N, C-alpha and C positions, 0 to 999 in steps of 0.2 A: 340677503338674497345673493345666491351664487351667480356670478357673471360667467356664462358659458361661452367658450371660445368656438369659432366656426369648426364644423366637423372636418373640413379638409386640413385644418391646423392640427387637430387631435390625431387624425389618421396619419399625418406626416410624422408626428412625434412617435406614435406607436410603431410605425415602420422603422424608424431609426433605433428605437429600443430593441425591436426584434432582431435587427441586423447586428447590434452590439452583442446581444445574448447568444446569437448564432456564432459569431466570431470568437466569443469568450465563453466557452462552455464551462469554465471554472467558476463563473458567477451566475447568480439567479436573480429573478425579479425581486425576490425577498431581500437579497443583499442590497439592491438599488434602493428599495423602499426604506430600508433601515437608515439611509442617509437623508431621509426627508422627515417631515412632521406627520406624515400620513400613516394610517394603520396598514398592517400587512394585507388585509382583505381589500382595502381601497386601492392599493397599488396593483394587485392582481386583477381586480375588476376593471380598472382603467385599461390595462394592457389587453384584456380580452374584449374590450368594447362594451362592457355591461353597464358602465356608468359614464356620463358625459364628462368632458374635460373643462373644468372651471379654470380661472386665471391662476389660482393657487396651485392646482394639480399640474397644469402645464408648466408653470414657472419653476416648480420644485424639480420635476423630472428633467426639464431642460438644463437646469443648473447641475444636477447630478450627472447627466449625460456628458456635459462638457468637462466636468471634473474627472470622470473616468477616462475620457479620451485624452485628457492632458496628463494622465498618470498620477494625479494628486490623491485619488482615493482608489481602493481596490486594484492596485497594480498587480500584474501577474508575478507570482513568486514572492509576494510580500514586499515590504519596504526595504529593499537592499540597495537602493540608489540607482536601480536600473532605469534606463530610458524606455518609454512606451511610445511607439510610433503607430498612429492610426491614419487610415486613408481619409482624405478630404472628399466629401461627396457633394459637389456643386449641383445646384438645381438645373443648370444648363451648361453644356460644353459647346462652345462656338465651333471649335475645330480641333481635330485630333491628329497628331503627327503620325505618319506611316513611313516605314523604311522597308522596302521589298514587300513582304507579306506580314509585317510585324507592326502592331500599333502601340504607340507610347501612352499607355493608360496610367492611371494613378497607381495601380498595383505595381506596374513596372518601375515607376519612380520610387516607390517606397522600398521595394526589394533592393534597388540600387543604393538607396540611402543606408540601409542596414549593412550591406556588403562594404560600402565605403567606410562606415563607422568601425566595423570590425577589423578592417585592414589598418586603419589609422590608430586604433587603440589596442589592437591585439587581444580582443576580448571575445566572448561567446555571444552570438546572436541567435534568436529563435524566431523564425518566420512561419506562421501557420495560416492555412487557408484551405478551403475545400478543393477536392480533386478537380483539375481543369481550369482553375482561376488564372493560371499562367505563371506559377512560381518558377518552374524549371526553365521555361522559355525566357523569363525575365533574367535569370542567372546567365543563360547562354548569351543573351544580348549584352549584358554587363561585361562579360569576359571578352567579347568581341570588341567592345568599345574601349577596353583598358588592357590591351595586349602586353603592356609593360608590367602589369601587376601579376605577380606569381600566385597562381591559384590552381586548385584541382577539385574536381567533382567526384565524389564517391557515392554511388547509388546502392542502397542496401537491397539485398535479395532475401528470399526466404531462408537462405542458409546463413548469410552474414549477419542478419538481424537477431539471430538466436545463438550462434556459435562464436564466442569471442576469439578463439584461435583462428577459425576461418576468416573472421573479420580482420584481424591484425595481419594475417598472411596476405590477403588480397590488397590491403592498404600498403603493405611493404612492396608488393609487386608493382603497384602503381607509382611508387616512389623510386623505382628502378633497382630495388634490392632483389637478392636471390635467397628467399627464406628457406631454411632447412625443412624437410618433411617431418611428419610426426605430430601427434596430438600433445606431446609434452614439451614442445619447443616455443610455446606462446610467450614466455618470459623473455627469452633471447630475442625473439622477433620484435617484441615491444621495445626493448632497449635499442635495437638497431633502428627502428622507426624514429624514435626520439632523437637519436644521434644524427640521422639524416636530416630531420627537420631543423636541428640546430645548425647544420652545415648549409642547408638551403631552405630557409623559412618561407612559408607560403600561407595562403588562406585556404583552410580545409572546408569545403562546402559539402555537407552530408545530406543527401536527399532520401526521401521515403523513410523518415525516422519514426513514423507513428507506430510501426510494429516492432521496434527494437526492444529487446529485453533489458531489464535494469542493469544486468552485468555489462551490456554493451555501452550503456551510458556511463558506467563507471570507468571503462577503458577510455572513452572520449574525454572525460573529465581529467583523468590522470595524464593523458597525452598533453592536454592544454596546460595543466599545472607545471609540467616539465619543460614546456617549449615556449610559453607565451613571452617570456623575457627575451627570447631570441627573435621574436617578431611573428609568431604564429597566432592567427586568429581562427575561430571556428564558427560556422554558421549551420544551424540545423533547419532543414525544410521539412514540414510535416503537415498532416491534416490537423484540424483544430483539437482533436482528442488529446494530443500531446500536452496541451495547456492544462487539461484536467489532471493528467497523470503527473505532471511535474509540480503542480501547485496544490493538489489535494492529497496525493499519495503520501503515506508516512514512511515509505521505504527509504532507508538511509542513502542508498546509492543515488536515487533521484534527487533527494534533498541536497546532497553535496553538489550536484551539477546545477540545480536551480539557483543556489546561492551565488553561483559564479556568473550567471547570465548578466550581460551588460546592457542588452537592448532586446526588447520584445516587439514584434510586429504582427498582431492578429489582423488578418486581411479579410475583407468581404468579397473582393473580386470586382468584376465589371459592374459599374453603376448603370442605372437606367439612362442617365444623360449621356454617358459614354457610348452606350449601345446605339442611341439615336444618332450620335455624331458619326459613328462607324458606318451605319446604314447610309447616311447621307454621303459620306466619303466614297462609298462603294456604288453610288448612283441609284440606290434603292429608295426612292422618294414617294412612290405611290403605295403607301401602306395604310390600310384602314386603322382607325384608332383602336378598335376592339382587337384587331389582328396584332397590333404592336403590344397591347397589354398581355395577350395570350402568349406571344413570342417571348416576352420578358419573363413570364412565369416559367415557361419551358426552359429558358436559358439559365435562370437561377444564378446569375453572376459568373457563369462559366464561359471563359473566352473560347475554350475548346469546342463547346457546344455551338456557340455562335458561328465560329468559322466553318464548322461542318455544315451548318444550315446554309450559310452564304454560298459555299461551294455547290451544294445541291440546287439551290435556287438559280445560280448562274448557269448550271447545266440543263435544268429542266423547266425553268420558269422565267427566263431572261426577258425583260421588257414588259412583263405583265403586271397587273395590279395584284398586290398581296392582300388577301382576305383572310378571315378567320378559318375558312375552309382550307386555304392554302397551308396555313401554319399547322392546323390539325393533321393534315395529310403528311406534312413534312415530319412532324413529331412522331407519327405512327411509323413512318419509314425508318427514321434514324434511331429512335429510342423505344419503339414499341408501345408508345403512350397512346391511350384512347381518349383521355380527357385531362383536364388541368391537374386534378388531384393525383392522377397516375404519374404525370410528368414531375410534379413536385417531389414525389417519393422516389423517383428513378435515380 
């Protein structure tokens, strides 16, 4: 006889598995199931809620989940000795620190952890998370708190993510160089950039990397190869799709970069408990349970979405009780969503 676990326990584990798969698009439920004694169909059926969760199923997937989060199995980029950093998702957050209009969430702490590691070890770090989870803001906060650490942020554009000469030229200008014009001067500019980084090493933080061409990643890898001994570290900020590109692609340029990554941080963004703590900190305590559930679905872990919603509530709904109708109207105004499904797809 199979001892079935309570449905809330099963749904909680399913939610954690979905969050993991969302933050790690390079792995599938099939990959997780292969590390259990269960059949492929049993793993898929459990995730979809088609079969109940017995003690064995819950125990095995809980074990696999912890092993993946600990980097012991299925690490990004294969087993090259890299560290894997995952966010901790506590069931309850008593209090959340705030400085000015910035909240110290688990995402912020993990981003800082990766940046510190790359500074100390002069290695390459990869931070991935959906748009709006707060990667760029977390980097800005880290730089403000560590003014003595030399660092610079380079944000890729439609031009620099595909043109390696344009990319190296703009990077040179940010380093205070005066690069020569022309499309055939990339090699000279590259050498000048490496020389400057040898003279004044710093942490290179590269944002919006998800659209970069393979040739751009090759340039990044070559810069780090020539400068890491001088004290240069590199951090890539990107949407989760970069994990798939770096770990599944067979392109040599990406494989060369992937093998040099020292730390990975696939992030899920704002947790449900953190969102509740932020609402409490902002004085929004009169929220119906159904309204909070709907709001959480619309937010989808995005700090940007939550802050926009809070600003609108403060301006139009201050002091009033928040209902499902309130949240539906707010979502329609901000994101054009008419229902939960539309919001999730937005």
